[in-house]
Each structure stands twice: as structure tokens, then as C-alpha cells.
C-alpha positions in Angstrom: -0.9 31.2 -14.3 -1.2 29.0 -11.0 -4.6 28.1 -10.4 -6.1 25.8 -7.4 -8.7 23.6 -6.6 -10.0 22.6 -3.4 -11.4 19.3 -2.3 -13.1 19.0 0.7 -13.6 14.9 1.5 -16.3 15.2 4.1 -15.4 12.2 6.2 -12.3 12.8 7.1 -12.3 16.8 6.6 -9.0 16.4 4.4 -8.2 19.7 1.6 -7.2 17.9 -1.5 -5.6 20.2 -3.6 -6.1 19.9 -7.8 -3.5 22.2 -9.5 -2.5 23.9 -12.1 1.0 24.5 -13.2 2.9 27.6 -14.5 5.5 28.3 -17.1 7.6 27.4 -14.1 6.4 23.7 -12.7 6.3 25.2 -9.4 3.0 24.4 -7.1 1.4 26.4 -5.3 2.2 25.9 -2.2 0.1 24.1 0.5 -2.1 25.6 3.3 -0.4 24.2 5.9 2.4 25.7 4.5 1.0 28.9 3.7 0.4 29.1 7.5 3.2 29.0 8.3 3.3 25.0 9.7 3.0 23.2 12.5 4.7 25.4 14.7 2.6 27.8 13.4 -0.5 26.3 13.7 -0.2 25.0 16.8 0.0 28.8 18.4 -3.3 29.6 16.7 -4.7 27.0 18.2 -3.7 27.3 21.5 -5.4 30.8 21.0 -8.7 29.3 20.3 -8.9 26.1 22.1 -8.5 28.5 25.2 -11.0 30.8 23.5 -14.1 28.0 22.7 -13.3 26.7 26.7 -13.4 29.9 28.1 -16.8 31.3 26.1 -20.3 31.2 27.9 -22.3 31.5 24.5 -20.6 27.6 23.8 -20.9 27.1 28.2 -24.4 28.6 28.7 -24.4 24.3 27.1 -24.5 22.2 29.9 -23.3 19.3 28.1 -20.9 21.4 26.4 -18.9 23.0 29.8 -18.7 19.0 30.7 -16.8 18.8 28.0 -14.9 21.3 28.7 -14.0 20.5 31.7 -13.7 16.5 31.5 -11.3 17.1 28.7 -7.8 17.7 29.1 -6.9 21.3 27.6 -3.4 20.3 26.6 -4.6 16.9 24.7 -7.3 19.2 23.1 -4.8 21.4 21.6 -2.4 18.7 20.1 -5.7 16.6 19.1 -7.2 20.1 17.2 -3.6 21.6 16.2 -2.6 17.5 15.1 -6.1 17.7 12.3 -5.6 21.3 11.3 -2.4 20.5 10.4 -3.5 17.2 9.0 -6.8 18.7 7.0 -4.6 21.5 5.7 -2.4 19.3 3.6 1.0 18.6 6.4 2.3 15.7 7.3 0.4 15.0 10.0 -1.7 11.6 10.2 -4.9 12.9 12.8 -5.4 10.0 15.0 -8.0 10.9 16.9 -11.8 10.4 16.8 -14.4 11.5 13.6 -16.4 14.3 14.7 -19.4 12.6 15.1 -17.8 10.7 17.4 -16.7 13.3 19.5 -19.6 15.7 19.1 -23.0 13.6 18.4 -24.0 13.8 22.9 -22.9 17.4 23.2 -25.7 18.4 21.5 -24.5 21.4 19.9 -27.6 24.1 18.5 -27.1 26.3 15.3 -26.3 29.1 17.7 -23.8 27.5 19.4 -21.8 26.6 16.0 -21.7 29.9 14.7 -20.7 31.5 18.3 -17.6 28.9 17.4 -17.4 30.2 14.1 -17.5 33.8 15.6 -14.3 32.7 17.5 -12.6 31.3 15.3 -13.1 34.0 13.0 -11.6 36.6 16.3 -8.4 34.4 16.8 -7.6 34.3 12.8 -8.4 37.6 13.0 -6.0 38.0 16.0 -3.0 36.1 14.2 -3.8 38.6 10.7 -4.3 34.8 9.1 -5.3 35.9 5.3 -8.7 36.5 3.7 -7.9 33.1 1.3 -5.9 31.4 4.7 -9.2 31.6 6.0 -11.9 31.1 3.5 -9.9 27.9 3.2 -9.4 27.1 7.2 -14.1 28.6 6.9 -14.4 26.0 4.5 -12.9 22.4 6.0 -14.4 24.0 9.1 -18.1 24.3 6.9 -17.6 20.8 5.8 -17.4 18.8 9.5 -20.7 20.6 10.3 -23.4 18.0 10.0 -21.7 15.6 12.2 -21.5 18.4 14.8 -24.5 20.2 15.2 -28.4 19.0 15.5 
């Protein structure tokens, strides 16, 4: 029987896995592998970033709206792809700023956080990401809430 236990390091958003092996000693694939690797993750991130950049619920906050128009969309997608790959156990290293430094000045509210999560769920559903993997992704994202929401 194979069991996976995940631990999220809140300081780095990196998810670590403790595995029990089955009779053949084959480890359970990482979240990164189960999501399909960097190209599949990049496709999902592409849709997700487009979705949040246009979300009127998020852009109602003038600080968020200004940030969405100031940053390079392509660069933003790159960093989010890098971060998700890294947090999901891929070989990439996240090179962006930490979540607190990136978001504190935006004064993001709980309602805006929920809109962000709704956008993420819509994107994951669009790409038919299985429920178990969605749960793991939401756990990783939830570990950042304290650094992002007021």
C-alpha cells in the first residue's frame, strides 16, 4: 500500500513529500509529475494569469489593477510557472520575490483572495485537473494566504 503525506513549508511554498513504498518500492509520482510536468503546468498558468489579470473582482482594488497593468504578463506567467513547478516537486527553482514582499502593498482583502481562488478553480476545472491534485495545489496556495491577505 502506498501512502503520501505532504508537508508545506510556509516560508518557501515548497511542498515536501514523505512516502511509504509499496511492495515493489516504487515511489508515488510527485505532484509535478502527476500534473504533467512543466509544459502542462505552463499551459494552466497561461490561462490562470489571463483570467486573474482580467477579473473585475480583483481589479476593483486600484492597487491590484495598477499592478496588473505595470507587470509584464509574460514575465508574471514565467515566475508563476516556475513557482508552481518548484512547489510541486519539479526541478525548477523559484527565483521571484517572496509572497509577502510581492503582495503587502496591494492590500488584498479576504473577498479578493476568494475571487483569486475561484479563478484558480475555474482554470483547474477547464483543464480537467483531478480532484486530488487540485486539493494539493489549493493546499500549497493556502499556505501563502497569511503573506498575501491583509
